N, C-alpha and C positions, 0 to 999 in steps of 0.2 A: 730648496732653499729658500727662505723668506725674504721678501724685498728689503733692501737696505735703505734705511732713511738717514736723511743728514741730521746731524745734531743742531737743533735750533740756536739760533745766535742770541745768547742771553748777554746782554751788555754788562759792562762795569759800570755801576752807579755811584755817584758821589754826594756827599753832603758836606756842610761846612766843617766837620770833624771826622768823618769817615769815609774810608772807601769800601764799597761792597763789590767783592769780585766774586763771579760764578764758581760755586763748589767744584771742587776736582779731587782727584784720588790722592793727590800729593797732600791734601790738608787733613788726611786722617790721622796722622801722629799728633797734630796739634788739637784736633777735636778730641781724640782719646785722652790726652793729657788734662784737658780743660773741663770737658763736658761731665764727666761722672761725678758731680758733687751734689750733695743732697740740696743745697739752696738752689740749684738750676733745675733739678729733675722732679722735685716734690710735687709741683702742680702740673706736671706733664702727663698725658694719657698713659695710663698702664697697658693699654692695648698696644701702644706702639714702641714703648721704651722698657727693655728688659732690665730689671734690677734685682740683684746688684748687676751692673754694667760689665758685660763680659770684656776680657782682655783685647778680642778683636771686634769689639762693639761698633767702633767708628768706621773701620775699614768695611765691615759688612754692611753697615747702613749706607755709606757712600756708595762702594762698588754695586751692592745688589738692589738698593732701593732707590736712593736720590739720583744717581747718574742715569740708570735706566728711564725713570719719569721724566727727568729733565731732557733726555733725547727723544721721548715720545711727545713732548710738548705738553704735558699735563702737570708739571711742577717746574718751579723756577726757584732756585736756591743759592743764596749768596753767603759768603764768609764775610764777617764784620772785622774791619781793620782800622786802627786809628791813624789818621793822616801823619800823626807825629812819630809812628813806627809801623808802617806799613807790612813788615814782616811778621807781626804779632797777630794771630787769629783770636779774637775775643768774644766770638759769638758766631751764630747763625741765624739768618731769616729766610723764610720760604713762603711762596704763594703756591696754593695747591687747587687744582681744577676739579674741586668736589663739591657736593651740593651743601654740605654743611659745616665745613672747616676750610677757609681759604687761605688763611695767614698763620704762621706760627713762628715763634722766635725764643732764643735763649741767649743770655749774656752772662759772661764770668762775673762773679759777685763783686770783684774789686773795681769793676767798670760800672756797676749799677748804680743809680741815684745821681747821674750826671747828666741826663737828658739824652744820651746817646741813642738809646733805642727809639725815642720819640722821632729823631732825626731819621733813622733807618726806616721806621714804620711809614713816615711822611713820603719819602722817595719810593719805596716799595708799593704803596697803595697807589700813588700816582701811576706807576708802571702798569698796575692791575687794570686801572680804569682808562687812562690815556692811551697807553700803548697796546694793551690786550683788548680794550674795549668792553671789558666784562661788566654786566648791568648791575651787579649785587656783589658785595663782600659780607660774608658771615663768619663771624669767629666764637667759637666756644671757649670758655675759661672756667677755671675753678673760682668760684665767688671770693674765697679768701685771698686770692692774688690780687690784693689791691693795687700794686704797681702796674699790673697789665690792665686792671679797669680804668685806672687814670689815663693810660695811653688811649684807650678806646674813647673815653669822654672827650679827652682833647683833641682828638681828631674827628670829632662830630659823630661818632656812632651812637646809636641808642640801643638800649635793653629791650629785646623783643620777646625773650623766652627764658624760663627757669626750669630747673629739674635737677637730677643727680647723676654722677657719672663716676666712673673709678678713674683714679689718679694714682701715680706711684705712691703717695702717701696715704692711700686709701679712699673710701668712697665720700665725696664731698658735694656740696651744692654745686650746681653748675649754672652759668649765665651764657645767653647766647646774645651777641652784639651783632649789629648790621648797619650798614650805609649803603645807599644805592650810588650809582655812577653820577646821576644827576645832582645828588646832594654833595658828593665830593667835589665836583667841578664847580658848583655854584659857590661853595665856601672857599675854595681856592681864589676864586676872583676877588673875594671881599677881604683876603688876607694881606 
């Protein structure tokens, strides 16, 4: 039998309007209800998102992909919940110990355009650099995803690469954005 490892301590994170709770198996029904919407999935990687989304997609993702990676200490995923109603799961945000894709997120359409994801990105990016001590964050995104681009711009990231990639909606131009730990920590002190 293999060695048993402890589940890493992934903290609850908070912003002015959000509570970010570590993802758990009990979140599967809420994810399954909210996630499979075209407005959410269209700009996500087709390599990681089955579409049409299967009836057990959320359970399979959480049980077989997210939780094992979280236990291994190579992913950190949180559910997003409004402080005004913390029982409601309105999105997910995750960090990934991969060379080319370190953060990803989605938010229910009715919660978009309110600056909530910017809050979540801020606290999670700070966790990446300040708590985990990572030297660099790189994030690929579909170029037409202007809301995601604005978040990268607002958080001091810079465009470093372009190309093409397959997304749920088809092949699209892709942008890769990045920021270093030093850049992140320096801009935090000036805010």
